[in-house]
N, CA, C and O atoms as CSV, one atom per row, in Angstrom:
chain,resi,resn,atom,element,x,y,z
A,1,UNK,N,N,-15.692,-33.371,-17.559
A,1,UNK,CA,C,-16.647,-32.281,-17.536
A,1,UNK,C,C,-16.737,-31.771,-16.104
A,1,UNK,O,O,-16.873,-32.556,-15.166
A,2,UNK,N,N,-16.662,-30.461,-15.942
A,2,UNK,CA,C,-16.722,-29.888,-14.611
A,2,UNK,C,C,-18.134,-29.999,-14.054
A,2,UNK,O,O,-19.098,-30.206,-14.792
A,3,UNK,N,N,-18.236,-29.857,-12.734
A,3,UNK,CA,C,-19.545,-29.941,-12.094
A,3,UNK,C,C,-20.483,-28.883,-12.648
A,3,UNK,O,O,-21.659,-29.151,-12.893
A,4,UNK,N,N,-19.951,-27.663,-12.848
A,4,UNK,CA,C,-20.777,-26.587,-13.392
A,4,UNK,C,C,-21.308,-26.966,-14.775
A,4,UNK,O,O,-22.483,-26.745,-15.068
A,5,UNK,N,N,-20.454,-27.532,-15.620
A,5,UNK,CA,C,-20.879,-27.942,-16.954
A,5,UNK,C,C,-21.898,-29.066,-16.878
A,5,UNK,O,O,-22.891,-29.060,-17.605
A,6,UNK,N,N,-21.654,-30.034,-15.996
A,6,UNK,CA,C,-22.566,-31.164,-15.867
A,6,UNK,C,C,-23.947,-30.702,-15.408
A,6,UNK,O,O,-24.959,-31.274,-15.813
A,7,UNK,N,N,-23.995,-29.681,-14.573
A,7,UNK,CA,C,-25.274,-29.168,-14.086
A,7,UNK,C,C,-26.035,-28.400,-15.157
A,7,UNK,O,O,-27.242,-28.199,-15.027
A,8,UNK,N,N,-25.357,-27.970,-16.206
A,8,UNK,CA,C,-26.025,-27.159,-17.218
A,8,UNK,C,C,-26.616,-27.991,-18.361
A,8,UNK,O,O,-27.157,-27.427,-19.312
A,9,UNK,N,N,-26.522,-29.305,-18.283
A,9,UNK,CA,C,-27.109,-30.164,-19.307
A,9,UNK,C,C,-28.631,-30.103,-19.155
A,9,UNK,O,O,-29.173,-30.395,-18.090
A,10,UNK,N,N,-29.309,-29.716,-20.243
A,10,UNK,CA,C,-30.765,-29.544,-20.174
A,10,UNK,C,C,-31.526,-30.849,-20.361
A,10,UNK,O,O,-32.617,-31.017,-19.815
A,11,UNK,N,N,-30.958,-31.769,-21.125
A,11,UNK,CA,C,-31.629,-33.038,-21.372
A,11,UNK,C,C,-30.650,-34.160,-21.026
A,11,UNK,O,O,-29.952,-34.676,-21.900
A,12,UNK,N,N,-30.605,-34.527,-19.764
A,12,UNK,CA,C,-29.631,-35.485,-19.249
A,12,UNK,C,C,-29.772,-36.853,-19.921
A,12,UNK,O,O,-28.760,-37.481,-20.232
A,13,UNK,N,N,-30.989,-37.327,-20.150
A,13,UNK,CA,C,-31.179,-38.638,-20.781
A,13,UNK,C,C,-30.602,-38.655,-22.195
A,13,UNK,O,O,-29.939,-39.613,-22.594
A,14,UNK,N,N,-30.857,-37.603,-22.935
A,14,UNK,CA,C,-30.327,-37.524,-24.290
A,14,UNK,C,C,-28.798,-37.445,-24.259
A,14,UNK,O,O,-28.124,-38.096,-25.056
A,15,UNK,N,N,-28.259,-36.650,-23.340
A,15,UNK,CA,C,-26.804,-36.527,-23.198
A,15,UNK,C,C,-26.176,-37.894,-22.916
A,15,UNK,O,O,-25.200,-38.278,-23.562
A,16,UNK,N,N,-26.733,-38.621,-21.958
A,16,UNK,CA,C,-26.195,-39.941,-21.599
A,16,UNK,C,C,-26.277,-40.915,-22.772
A,16,UNK,O,O,-25.353,-41.697,-22.997
A,17,UNK,N,N,-27.378,-40.871,-23.517
A,17,UNK,CA,C,-27.531,-41.759,-24.670
A,17,UNK,C,C,-26.497,-41.438,-25.748
A,17,UNK,O,O,-25.935,-42.347,-26.360
A,18,UNK,N,N,-26.248,-40.164,-25.980
A,18,UNK,CA,C,-25.248,-39.764,-26.967
A,18,UNK,C,C,-23.849,-40.188,-26.539
A,18,UNK,O,O,-23.055,-40.635,-27.366
A,19,UNK,N,N,-23.547,-40.053,-25.264
A,19,UNK,CA,C,-22.234,-40.476,-24.750
A,19,UNK,C,C,-22.058,-41.977,-24.936
A,19,UNK,O,O,-20.973,-42.434,-25.298
A,20,UNK,N,N,-23.119,-42.751,-24.691
A,20,UNK,CA,C,-23.052,-44.209,-24.863
A,20,UNK,C,C,-22.832,-44.575,-26.333
A,20,UNK,O,O,-22.253,-45.620,-26.632
A,21,UNK,N,N,-23.288,-43.725,-27.240
A,21,UNK,CA,C,-23.103,-43.958,-28.676
A,21,UNK,C,C,-21.708,-43.544,-29.136
A,21,UNK,O,O,-21.350,-43.762,-30.293
A,22,UNK,N,N,-20.923,-42.952,-28.247
A,22,UNK,CA,C,-19.552,-42.590,-28.587
A,22,UNK,C,C,-19.315,-41.131,-28.921
A,22,UNK,O,O,-18.208,-40.756,-29.307
A,23,UNK,N,N,-20.341,-40.300,-28.776
A,23,UNK,CA,C,-20.156,-38.873,-29.028
A,23,UNK,C,C,-19.278,-38.269,-27.936
A,23,UNK,O,O,-19.262,-38.755,-26.805
A,24,UNK,N,N,-18.545,-37.205,-28.279
A,24,UNK,CA,C,-17.712,-36.524,-27.293
A,24,UNK,C,C,-18.609,-35.826,-26.266
A,24,UNK,O,O,-19.805,-35.636,-26.488
A,25,UNK,N,N,-18.006,-35.456,-25.153
A,25,UNK,CA,C,-18.761,-34.747,-24.115
A,25,UNK,C,C,-19.302,-33.426,-24.644
A,25,UNK,O,O,-20.457,-33.076,-24.399
A,26,UNK,N,N,-18.455,-32.691,-25.374
A,26,UNK,CA,C,-18.897,-31.375,-25.839
A,26,UNK,C,C,-19.994,-31.481,-26.897
A,26,UNK,O,O,-20.952,-30.709,-26.873
A,27,UNK,N,N,-19.864,-32.425,-27.820
A,27,UNK,CA,C,-20.901,-32.571,-28.848
A,27,UNK,C,C,-22.200,-33.062,-28.219
A,27,UNK,O,O,-23.279,-32.594,-28.581
A,28,UNK,N,N,-22.105,-34.000,-27.281
A,28,UNK,CA,C,-23.297,-34.488,-26.587
A,28,UNK,C,C,-23.999,-33.357,-25.852
A,28,UNK,O,O,-25.226,-33.263,-25.873
A,29,UNK,N,N,-23.217,-32.497,-25.200
A,29,UNK,CA,C,-23.797,-31.374,-24.464
A,29,UNK,C,C,-24.456,-30.384,-25.412
A,29,UNK,O,O,-25.547,-29.887,-25.133
A,30,UNK,N,N,-23.791,-30.093,-26.545
A,30,UNK,CA,C,-24.382,-29.155,-27.508
A,30,UNK,C,C,-25.718,-29.676,-28.019
A,30,UNK,O,O,-26.685,-28.921,-28.121
A,31,UNK,N,N,-25.772,-30.950,-28.336
A,31,UNK,CA,C,-27.012,-31.524,-28.857
A,31,UNK,C,C,-28.087,-31.536,-27.776
A,31,UNK,O,O,-29.226,-31.139,-28.025
A,32,UNK,N,N,-27.729,-31.990,-26.580
A,32,UNK,CA,C,-28.704,-32.106,-25.491
A,32,UNK,C,C,-29.193,-30.743,-25.013
A,32,UNK,O,O,-30.267,-30.651,-24.418
A,33,UNK,N,N,-28.435,-29.693,-25.260
A,33,UNK,CA,C,-28.832,-28.356,-24.820
A,33,UNK,C,C,-29.531,-27.550,-25.908
A,33,UNK,O,O,-29.957,-26.421,-25.665
A,34,UNK,N,N,-29.653,-28.117,-27.101
A,34,UNK,CA,C,-30.341,-27.435,-28.196
A,34,UNK,C,C,-31.844,-27.674,-28.044
A,34,UNK,O,O,-32.285,-28.818,-27.936
A,35,UNK,N,N,-32.627,-26.594,-28.036
A,35,UNK,CA,C,-34.076,-26.780,-27.911
A,35,UNK,C,C,-34.621,-27.664,-29.034
A,35,UNK,O,O,-34.263,-27.488,-30.198
A,36,UNK,N,N,-35.461,-28.581,-28.691
A,36,UNK,CA,C,-36.117,-29.491,-29.631
A,36,UNK,C,C,-35.150,-30.403,-30.381
A,36,UNK,O,O,-35.486,-30.911,-31.451
A,37,UNK,N,N,-33.961,-30.615,-29.836
A,37,UNK,CA,C,-32.995,-31.504,-30.495
A,37,UNK,C,C,-33.578,-32.909,-30.577
A,37,UNK,O,O,-34.173,-33.405,-29.620
A,38,UNK,N,N,-33.404,-33.526,-31.705
A,38,UNK,CA,C,-33.864,-34.894,-31.892
A,38,UNK,C,C,-35.317,-35.019,-32.288
A,38,UNK,O,O,-35.799,-36.126,-32.524
A,39,UNK,N,N,-36.024,-33.905,-32.364
A,39,UNK,CA,C,-37.424,-33.966,-32.767
A,39,UNK,C,C,-37.500,-33.872,-34.282
A,39,UNK,O,O,-36.775,-33.103,-34.912
A,40,UNK,N,N,-38.372,-34.651,-34.838
A,40,UNK,CA,C,-38.535,-34.636,-36.287
A,40,UNK,C,C,-39.471,-33.511,-36.677
A,40,UNK,O,O,-40.262,-33.029,-35.866
A,41,UNK,N,N,-39.375,-33.116,-37.881
A,41,UNK,CA,C,-40.267,-32.077,-38.355
A,41,UNK,C,C,-39.889,-31.594,-39.729
A,41,UNK,O,O,-40.756,-31.418,-40.586
A,42,UNK,N,N,-38.610,-31.378,-39.957
A,42,UNK,CA,C,-38.141,-30.941,-41.251
A,42,UNK,C,C,-38.654,-29.585,-41.676
A,42,UNK,O,O,-38.745,-29.308,-42.872
A,43,UNK,N,N,-38.988,-28.737,-40.729
A,43,UNK,CA,C,-39.554,-27.437,-41.064
A,43,UNK,C,C,-38.503,-26.334,-41.112
A,43,UNK,O,O,-38.806,-25.203,-41.494
A,44,UNK,N,N,-37.280,-26.652,-40.730
A,44,UNK,CA,C,-36.228,-25.636,-40.745
A,44,UNK,C,C,-35.817,-25.360,-42.183
A,44,UNK,O,O,-35.776,-26.260,-43.022
A,45,UNK,N,N,-35.516,-24.100,-42.446
A,45,UNK,CA,C,-35.070,-23.749,-43.795
A,45,UNK,C,C,-33.634,-24.231,-43.997
A,45,UNK,O,O,-32.875,-24.335,-43.034
A,46,UNK,N,N,-33.263,-24.521,-45.224
A,46,UNK,CA,C,-31.891,-24.967,-45.488
A,46,UNK,C,C,-30.901,-23.864,-45.105
A,46,UNK,O,O,-31.202,-22.676,-45.222
A,47,UNK,N,N,-29.723,-24.274,-44.650
A,47,UNK,CA,C,-28.718,-23.291,-44.242
A,47,UNK,C,C,-28.416,-22.291,-45.349
A,47,UNK,O,O,-28.208,-21.108,-45.079
A,48,UNK,N,N,-28.389,-22.756,-46.587
A,48,UNK,CA,C,-28.043,-21.870,-47.703
A,48,UNK,C,C,-29.020,-20.715,-47.874
A,48,UNK,O,O,-28.646,-19.666,-48.400
A,49,UNK,N,N,-30.260,-20.888,-47.441
A,49,UNK,CA,C,-31.249,-19.820,-47.597
A,49,UNK,C,C,-31.273,-18.855,-46.407
A,49,UNK,O,O,-32.018,-17.875,-46.413
A,50,UNK,N,N,-30.466,-19.134,-45.402
A,50,UNK,CA,C,-30.411,-18.259,-44.224
A,50,UNK,C,C,-29.335,-17.197,-44.408
A,50,UNK,O,O,-28.396,-17.368,-45.185
A,51,UNK,N,N,-29.492,-16.092,-43.673
A,51,UNK,CA,C,-28.487,-15.031,-43.729
A,51,UNK,C,C,-27.287,-15.430,-42.872
A,51,UNK,O,O,-27.369,-16.330,-42.037
A,52,UNK,N,N,-26.178,-14.738,-43.100
A,52,UNK,CA,C,-24.986,-15.002,-42.294
A,52,UNK,C,C,-25.290,-14.740,-40.817
A,52,UNK,O,O,-24.827,-15.473,-39.943
A,53,UNK,N,N,-26.058,-13.709,-40.550
A,53,UNK,CA,C,-26.423,-13.375,-39.170
A,53,UNK,C,C,-27.219,-14.507,-38.518
A,53,UNK,O,O,-26.985,-14.855,-37.361
A,54,UNK,N,N,-28.158,-15.073,-39.270
A,54,UNK,CA,C,-28.948,-16.193,-38.736
A,54,UNK,C,C,-28.062,-17.409,-38.470
A,54,UNK,O,O,-28.215,-18.094,-37.459
A,55,UNK,N,N,-27.141,-17.663,-39.388
A,55,UNK,CA,C,-26.218,-18.790,-39.208
A,55,UNK,C,C,-25.311,-18.561,-38.005
A,55,UNK,O,O,-25.027,-19.490,-37.249
A,56,UNK,N,N,-24.860,-17.324,-37.832
A,56,UNK,CA,C,-24.017,-16.980,-36.688
A,56,UNK,C,C,-24.767,-17.234,-35.384
A,56,UNK,O,O,-24.207,-17.800,-34.445
A,57,UNK,N,N,-26.024,-16.821,-35.324
A,57,UNK,CA,C,-26.824,-17.032,-34.105
A,57,UNK,C,C,-26.989,-18.520,-33.809
A,57,UNK,O,O,-26.897,-18.941,-32.656
A,58,UNK,N,N,-27.231,-19.313,-34.849
A,58,UNK,CA,C,-27.368,-20.760,-34.661
A,58,UNK,C,C,-26.049,-21.350,-34.167
A,58,UNK,O,O,-26.039,-22.193,-33.270
A,59,UNK,N,N,-24.944,-20.909,-34.750
A,59,UNK,CA,C,-23.618,-21.389,-34.325
A,59,UNK,C,C,-23.353,-21.011,-32.868
A,59,UNK,O,O,-22.748,-21.776,-32.117
A,60,UNK,N,N,-23.812,-19.829,-32.482
A,60,UNK,CA,C,-23.663,-19.382,-31.096
A,60,UNK,C,C,-24.479,-20.279,-30.161
A,60,UNK,O,O,-24.000,-20.668,-29.096
A,61,UNK,N,N,-25.708,-20.604,-30.562
A,61,UNK,CA,C,-26.583,-21.465,-29.751
A,61,UNK,C,C,-25.969,-22.828,-29.489
A,61,UNK,O,O,-26.099,-23.372,-28.392
A,62,UNK,N,N,-25.303,-23.379,-30.486
A,62,UNK,CA,C,-24.754,-24.731,-30.335
A,62,UNK,C,C,-23.299,-24.731,-29.889
A,62,UNK,O,O,-22.690,-25.792,-29.748
A,63,UNK,N,N,-22.738,-23.538,-29.666
A,63,UNK,CA,C,-21.411,-23.450,-29.068
A,63,UNK,C,C,-20.237,-23.674,-30.008
A,63,UNK,O,O,-19.216,-24.225,-29.596
A,64,UNK,N,N,-20.362,-23.262,-31.247
A,64,UNK,CA,C,-19.256,-23.409,-32.196
A,64,UNK,C,C,-18.261,-22.281,-31.963
A,64,UNK,O,O,-18.608,-21.104,-32.051
A,65,UNK,N,N,-17.024,-22.653,-31.666
A,65,UNK,CA,C,-16.006,-21.634,-31.417
A,65,UNK,C,C,-15.414,-21.146,-32.734
A,65,UNK,O,O,-15.403,-21.870,-33.730
A,66,UNK,N,N,-14.922,-19.910,-32.726
A,66,UNK,CA,C,-14.330,-19.314,-33.909
A,66,UNK,C,C,-15.342,-18.786,-34.900
A,66,UNK,O,O,-14.976,-18.386,-36.005
A,67,UNK,N,N,-16.608,-18.778,-34.523
A,67,UNK,CA,C,-17.678,-18.398,-35.449
A,67,UNK,C,C,-17.588,-16.947,-35.907
A,67,UNK,O,O,-18.019,-16.626,-37.014
A,68,UNK,N,N,-17.034,-16.060,-35.073
A,68,UNK,CA,C,-16.987,-14.642,-35.442
A,68,UNK,C,C,-16.061,-14.386,-36.624
A,68,UNK,O,O,-16.189,-13.365,-37.299
A,69,UNK,N,N,-15.136,-15.295,-36.880
A,69,UNK,CA,C,-14.194,-15.116,-37.989
A,69,UNK,C,C,-14.607,-15.906,-39.231
A,69,UNK,O,O,-13.899,-15.886,-40.238
A,70,UNK,N,N,-15.746,-16.601,-39.171
A,70,UNK,CA,C,-16.168,-17.452,-40.286
A,70,UNK,C,C,-17.046,-16.687,-41.269
A,70,UNK,O,O,-17.819,-15.807,-40.889
A,71,UNK,N,N,-16.906,-17.048,-42.548
A,71,UNK,CA,C,-17.823,-16.512,-43.541
A,71,UNK,C,C,-19.046,-17.438,-43.602
A,71,UNK,O,O,-19.111,-18.431,-42.877
A,72,UNK,N,N,-19.996,-17.114,-44.453
A,72,UNK,CA,C,-21.248,-17.872,-44.508
A,72,UNK,C,C,-21.005,-19.352,-44.816
A,72,UNK,O,O,-21.568,-20.223,-44.152
A,73,UNK,N,N,-20.175,-19.639,-45.814
A,73,UNK,CA,C,-19.900,-21.035,-46.173
A,73,UNK,C,C,-19.228,-21.800,-45.029
A,73,UNK,O,O,-19.525,-22.972,-44.802
A,74,UNK,N,N,-18.331,-21.137,-44.320
A,74,UNK,CA,C,-17.656,-21.783,-43.188
A,74,UNK,C,C,-18.637,-22.050,-42.045
A,74,UNK,O,O,-18.556,-23.085,-41.383
A,75,UNK,N,N,-19.555,-21.122,-41.818
A,75,UNK,CA,C,-20.577,-21.331,-40.788
A,75,UNK,C,C,-21.453,-22.535,-41.139
A,75,UNK,O,O,-21.754,-23.362,-40.279
A,76,UNK,N,N,-21.856,-22.626,-42.393
A,76,UNK,CA,C,-22.670,-23.763,-42.837
A,76,UNK,C,C,-21.914,-25.065,-42.615
A,76,UNK,O,O,-22.477,-26.031,-42.099
A,77,UNK,N,N,-20.660,-25.098,-42.996
A,77,UNK,CA,C,-19.842,-26.298,-42.824
A,77,UNK,C,C,-19.726,-26.673,-41.344
A,77,UNK,O,O,-19.887,-27.837,-40.977
A,78,UNK,N,N,-19.445,-25.674,-40.498
A,78,UNK,CA,C,-19.298,-25.938,-39.069
A,78,UNK,C,C,-20.605,-26.447,-38.446
A,78,UNK,O,O,-20.586,-27.335,-37.594
A,79,UNK,N,N,-21.721,-25.888,-38.869
A,79,UNK,CA,C,-23.019,-26.319,-38.343
A,79,UNK,C,C,-23.334,-27.749,-38.777
A,79,UNK,O,O,-23.910,-28.519,-38.009
A,80,UNK,N,N,-22.968,-28.095,-39.978
A,80,UNK,CA,C,-23.227,-29.458,-40.467
A,80,UNK,C,C,-22.311,-30.474,-39.826
A,80,UNK,O,O,-22.715,-31.612,-39.589
A,81,UNK,N,N,-21.086,-30.083,-39.541
A,81,UNK,CA,C,-20.117,-31.008,-38.921
A,81,UNK,C,C,-20.396,-31.166,-37.448
A,81,UNK,O,O,-20.122,-32.211,-36.858
A,82,UNK,N,N,-20.953,-30.101,-36.844
A,82,UNK,CA,C,-21.299,-30.116,-35.432
A,82,UNK,C,C,-20.191,-30.470,-34.575
A,82,UNK,O,O,-20.346,-30.520,-33.355
């Protein structure tokens, strides 16, 4: 991970814990940089009830590449696989 990337981690403790659990650098960074990641609540609507535009925005937030060419089902799959 480059110095610039390392400096952009918003939740360093969470990132380090994920790395220790065996997550990749990129997945750890995506999770640690997602607002409210790891907080319980269950208030988010299911992906299936969201619009393609909403799914695209979420995919953009978490850094999923190739999202502009994905249909709704592919976006849902990519978001779940993380």
